[in-house]
Structure formats: structure tokens, C-alpha cells
C-alpha positions in Angstrom: 136.2 93.5 36.3 132.5 94.6 36.5 130.1 94.4 39.4 127.0 92.4 38.8 123.6 94.2 39.0 122.7 91.7 41.8 125.6 92.8 44.0 124.7 96.5 43.3 121.1 95.9 44.4 122.2 94.1 47.6 124.7 96.9 48.5 122.0 99.5 47.8 119.5 97.6 50.0 122.0 97.3 52.8 122.8 101.0 52.5 119.1 102.0 52.7 118.6 99.7 55.7 121.6 101.2 57.4 120.4 104.7 56.7 116.9 103.9 58.0 118.4 102.4 61.2 120.5 105.5 61.8 117.5 107.8 61.3 115.4 105.8 63.6 118.1 105.6 66.3 118.8 109.4 66.2 115.1 110.4 66.2 114.3 107.8 68.8 116.9 109.1 71.3 117.2 112.8 70.6 113.7 113.6 71.7 114.1 111.9 75.1 114.4 114.2 78.0 114.4 112.2 81.2 113.6 113.8 84.5 113.3 111.9 87.7 110.1 113.3 89.2 108.5 112.6 92.6 106.1 109.7 92.5 105.1 108.8 96.1 106.3 108.4 99.7 106.3 105.9 102.5 104.7 106.6 104.9 101.9 107.9 102.7 102.1 111.7 103.0 98.6 112.4 101.7 97.3 111.8 105.3 98.3 113.0 108.7 101.6 111.6 109.9 102.3 110.6 113.5 105.4 112.5 114.4 105.5 111.5 118.1 108.4 109.2 117.4 111.4 109.4 115.0 110.8 108.0 111.6 112.3 107.6 108.2 110.6 109.2 105.2 111.2 107.2 101.9 110.4 109.1 98.7 110.2 107.4 95.4 110.9 108.9 91.9 110.0 108.0 88.3 113.6 107.2 87.2 116.9 106.0 88.5 118.7 108.6 90.6 122.4 109.7 90.7 124.0 110.1 94.1 123.9 113.9 93.6 120.2 113.8 94.3 119.0 115.3 97.7 116.0 115.4 99.9 115.4 117.4 103.1 112.5 118.5 105.3 112.0 122.1 106.6 109.6 123.8 108.9 107.4 126.8 108.0 110.3 129.1 108.8 112.6 127.3 106.4 114.7 125.6 109.2 115.9 122.1 108.3 114.2 119.7 110.8 115.5 116.4 109.5 118.7 114.7 110.7 120.7 115.9 107.7 121.1 112.5 106.2 118.9 112.7 103.1 120.3 110.5 100.3 119.7 108.1 97.5 118.8 104.6 99.0 121.7 102.5 97.7 119.9 99.4 98.9 117.1 100.0 96.4 118.1 97.9 93.3 116.3 100.4 91.0 117.9 103.4 92.7 114.6 105.3 92.5 114.2 106.1 96.2 115.7 108.5 98.7 115.6 108.4 102.5 115.7 111.1 105.1 115.5 110.5 108.9 113.2 112.7 111.0 113.2 113.2 114.8 110.0 113.3 116.7 108.2 116.4 115.4 105.7 118.7 116.9 102.2 119.1 115.4 102.5 121.2 112.2 103.1 121.4 108.5 106.5 120.7 107.0 107.9 120.9 103.4 109.8 118.1 101.8 112.3 119.7 99.3 113.8 117.3 96.7 116.3 117.7 94.0 117.0 114.8 91.6 119.6 114.1 88.9 118.4 111.4 86.5 120.8 108.6 85.9 119.4 108.2 82.4 120.8 111.5 81.0 121.9 113.7 83.9 118.8 116.0 83.7 118.1 117.8 87.0 114.6 118.4 88.5 113.5 120.0 91.8 110.3 120.1 93.6 108.6 120.1 97.0 105.5 118.9 98.8 103.9 119.5 102.1 103.5 116.9 104.9 101.4 117.3 108.0 102.3 115.9 111.4 99.1 115.5 113.5 97.2 117.2 110.8 96.5 116.7 107.1 98.9 118.2 104.6 96.3 120.8 103.8 96.3 121.9 107.4 93.1 120.2 108.5 93.4 118.7 111.9 92.0 115.1 112.1 89.3 114.1 114.5 90.5 113.4 118.1 89.7 109.7 117.7 92.3 109.4 114.9 94.9 110.9 117.2 94.2 108.4 119.9 92.8 111.0 122.2 89.3 111.8 123.5 88.3 108.2 124.2 88.5 106.5 127.5 
């Protein structure tokens, strides 16, 4: 029994297509290195924050987070000033946000330290950014009017 040339061509075409798919799949996924990096916060930390009352800082990241991700806020001396509850927001359907509760804070600069573990591939990333309470994150104190003082 012999195999017809038509069947051989079909098998060869199928083999080439399968090999091409395998190459594209491997090269398409092996170069991906996912890191969940800081994106933005709510409230917006690029301006002065009002720390006269307790508030929740919500930080957003570029990828879905695993529950091993953490966020905390420390003062200039490195003392943790948040309420110790920094965690991935499980109510966020995208799982790209973390929450941390803060008590009323005195005027000053604080550092938000975050550590993420990407749900895409388990890659870890760490970082930090500065927030200002009653002053801009660069240390500039806003005008008295913006603090609600100085006007009668």
C-alpha cells in the first residue's frame, strides 16, 4: 500500500503549520516579563494631601496583583504610620489596586513603600514614592489660602 503524493503534501503542510504555531507560541510568551508597577493613587498624591482626618490611600498598579503584594506608609524616620492594614483590594475586579488606612497625620512628608507580585507570572517588583501632608510631595508648602487658613 502506497501513500498518495496528495496525502504527503497535506501532511507536510500540516506539519509546517504546526511547527510555525509552536515557534510563534514559544517566542511570543518567552520574552514576556510581567511586572506590576505603580501607576497612580487616589487621592492624587502629586499634590498636597489633607491629613487632618483619617483617610484610605488607594494605589493602582499596571497588572493584576497576587495577595502577597504589600503597601505601607512610613515617616522620615522610617516608622510605619499607617494602620498596618495594607493589602490588595479584593473588591477590585481587576485586582490592580491596594489599600492602606492612615490616621490623621501631622504636616510632613511620608514615603509609600510598595511591593507587588504579578499574577501574570509571579514576578516581584518594589518601589516607593513620597506624599506630602499639608505640603507638596517635593516639600513645598502650599499657600495659606489652599490650607483654609489666613482668610476671614
